[in-house]
C-alpha positions in Angstrom: -9.6 35.6 13.4 -6.5 37.8 13.6 -3.3 35.9 13.2 -4.9 32.9 11.7 -2.9 31.7 8.7 -4.7 31.4 5.4 -5.6 28.0 4.3 -3.5 26.5 1.5 -5.5 25.5 -1.6 -5.8 21.7 -1.7 -4.0 21.3 -5.0 -0.9 23.0 -3.6 -0.6 20.4 -0.9 1.3 17.8 -2.9 4.4 15.8 -2.2 7.1 16.4 -4.8 10.6 15.0 -5.7 13.4 16.8 -4.0 16.8 15.7 -5.5 19.8 16.2 -3.2 23.5 15.8 -3.9 24.4 12.1 -3.3 28.0 11.7 -2.2 28.1 7.9 -1.8 25.9 4.9 -1.6 26.7 1.4 -0.2 24.7 -1.8 0.2 25.4 -2.7 3.8 23.1 -5.7 4.0 21.7 -8.0 1.3 18.6 -9.8 2.4 16.3 -12.4 0.8 13.6 -9.9 -0.1 15.1 -6.4 0.5 18.4 -4.8 1.2 19.7 -2.2 3.6 21.5 0.8 1.9 23.6 3.5 3.4 23.6 6.8 1.6 25.7 9.9 2.3 24.3 13.1 0.9 24.0 16.9 1.4 20.8 18.8 2.0 22.4 21.9 0.4 25.6 22.7 -1.5 27.1 24.2 1.6 25.6 21.8 4.1 27.3 19.1 6.1 27.3 15.5 4.8 24.6 13.3 6.3 24.4 9.5 6.3 21.1 7.6 6.4 20.6 3.9 6.4 17.3 2.6 5.0 15.6 -0.5 3.6 15.8 -0.5 -0.2 12.3 -2.0 -1.1 10.8 -2.9 -4.4 7.4 -1.6 -3.4 4.0 -3.3 -3.0 0.4 -3.3 -4.0 -2.7 -3.9 -1.8 -6.3 -4.5 -2.7 -9.5 -3.7 -0.8 -12.1 -6.1 -2.2 -15.7 -4.9 -2.0 -18.7 -7.0 -2.8 -22.1 -5.8 -4.2 -23.5 -5.2 -0.7 -20.6 -2.8 0.1 -18.9 -5.2 2.4 -15.1 -5.6 2.3 -12.9 -8.6 2.7 -10.3 -8.8 5.4 -7.7 -11.6 5.8 -6.2 -12.7 9.1 -2.5 -13.5 8.8 0.3 -14.0 11.3 3.1 -11.4 11.2 6.2 -12.4 13.0 8.0 -9.1 13.5 5.1 -7.8 15.6 4.1 -11.3 16.9 0.4 -10.8 16.1 -2.4 -12.1 13.9 -3.4 -9.0 11.9 -6.5 -8.4 9.9 -5.3 -7.2 6.5 -6.2 -6.8 2.9 -4.7 -8.9 0.0 -1.2 -7.4 -0.7 2.2 -8.4 -2.0 5.5 -7.2 -3.2 6.2 -5.8 -6.7 9.1 -8.2 -7.1 8.4 -9.4 -10.6 10.7 -7.2 -12.8 8.7 -5.1 -15.3 5.3 -6.3 -14.1 2.5 -3.8 -14.5 1.2 -2.6 -11.1 -2.4 -3.6 -11.8 -1.4 -7.0 -13.0 0.5 -7.5 -9.7 -2.5 -6.4 -7.7 -4.8 -8.8 -9.6 -2.3 -11.6 -9.0 -2.3 -10.9 -5.2 -6.1 -10.8 -5.1 -6.3 -14.2 -6.8 -3.5 -15.8 -4.8 -4.6 -14.5 -1.3 -8.4 -14.2 -1.7 -9.3 -16.6 -4.6 -11.0 -13.6 -6.3 -11.0 -11.7 -9.5 -12.4 -8.2 -10.1 -14.1 -6.5 -13.0 -13.8 -2.9 -11.7 -10.6 -1.4 -10.4 -9.7 2.0 -9.0 -6.8 3.6 -7.1 -7.7 4.4 -3.4 -4.4 5.8 -2.2 -0.6 5.8 -2.7 1.5 5.8 0.4 5.0 5.4 1.7 4.9 2.7 4.4 7.7 4.2 6.6 9.5 7.0 4.7 12.0 7.6 7.5 13.4 4.1 7.2 12.3 2.5 4.0 11.8 3.3 0.3 8.7 1.1 0.2 5.9 2.7 -1.8 2.4 1.0 -1.7 -0.5 1.5 -4.1 -3.9 0.5 -2.6 -6.7 -0.4 -5.0 -10.4 -0.8 -4.7 -11.6 -3.9 -6.4 -15.3 -4.4 -7.2 -17.5 -6.6 -9.4 -15.9 -9.7 -7.8 -16.0 -13.2 -9.0 -14.4 -16.4 -7.5 -11.4 -18.0 -9.1 -12.3 -21.6 -10.2 -11.0 -24.2 -7.7 -8.7 -25.8 -10.2 -7.0 -22.4 -10.9 -6.5 -21.4 -7.2 -3.1 -20.7 -5.8 -1.7 -23.1 -3.2 -1.0 -21.0 -0.1 2.0 -22.1 2.0 3.8 -21.0 5.2 2.0 -18.0 6.9 -0.4 -17.7 4.0 -1.6 -21.3 4.7 -3.2 -20.0 7.9 -5.2 -17.1 6.2 -8.8 -16.7 7.4 -11.4 -14.7 5.5 -14.0 -12.3 7.0 -16.5 -10.1 5.2 -17.3 -6.9 7.1 -19.4 -3.8 6.4 -17.3 -0.7 5.6 -18.9 1.1 8.6 -17.8 -1.6 11.0 -14.3 -1.6 9.5 -14.0 2.1 10.0 -15.2 1.7 13.6 -12.5 -1.0 14.1 -9.8 1.3 12.8 -10.9 4.2 15.1 -11.2 1.9 18.1 -7.6 0.7 17.5 -8.5 -2.9 16.6 -6.8 -2.8 13.2 -3.2 -2.0 12.7 -2.1 -3.1 9.2 -1.3 0.2 7.3 -2.7 -0.9 3.9 -5.9 -2.0 5.5 -6.2 1.1 7.7 -5.5 3.6 4.8 -7.7 1.6 2.4 -10.6 1.4 4.7 -10.6 5.1 5.5 -10.0 6.1 1.9 -12.9 3.9 0.8 -15.2 5.4 3.4 -14.3 8.9 2.2 -14.8 7.9 -1.4 -18.2 6.4 -0.7 -19.6 9.9 0.0 -19.1 10.7 -3.7 -20.3 7.2 -4.8 -16.6 6.4 -5.6 -16.8 8.7 -8.7 -13.8 10.8 -7.6 -11.4 7.9 -7.5 -8.5 7.7 -9.9 -8.5 5.0 -12.7 -6.6 1.8 -12.1 -3.9 2.9 -14.6 -3.3 6.3 -13.0 0.4 7.4 -13.0 2.3 6.5 -9.9 5.3 8.9 -10.0 6.3 8.3 -6.4 7.2 4.6 -7.0 11.0 4.3 -7.2 10.8 2.6 -10.6 9.1 5.7 -12.0 11.7 8.2 -10.8 
């Protein structure tokens, strides 16, 4: 059609680092888990100074566990900031200095779901809220699952002590996302990414040790 812009090749649609001149940075709040930072910077050499406050976050990993029947495991957990019980996937902070990303993901899978996995792939890398936080999340697909022996299981406390498990078919999970019944971002992205990957029998997924240049520790 006349006037229709040409489609951009898929490989050219890629987020990229974009360094800007940092004039000052200040920690304005130090929290128990993450801090709030105030940066003043310039978009261009001749541009005005801009100040943005954001959460300085260590990043996180999330895991979509899938059994041999193609069902996925969701966990119900209370989240106080939104005042809701949310169906989520196992996830946690990358708050152990120097810990390998995959090791952190395996730890969270064991602690929150009492599971170990023999096959790992990367489903997606996302920024949780890039306008207000530096939090980067890597979502894995974990398959070939086995249960962690009872004597090795993590003792869950606080909100985690209330965790409930539910196995659901991937199709039903996708329907729940599209119907607005699921809201956790790692679960939503992981479910939709897994459904897309299933069309190619998961063969197009990246390996578990794929580079993650968007994570702050890698930049």
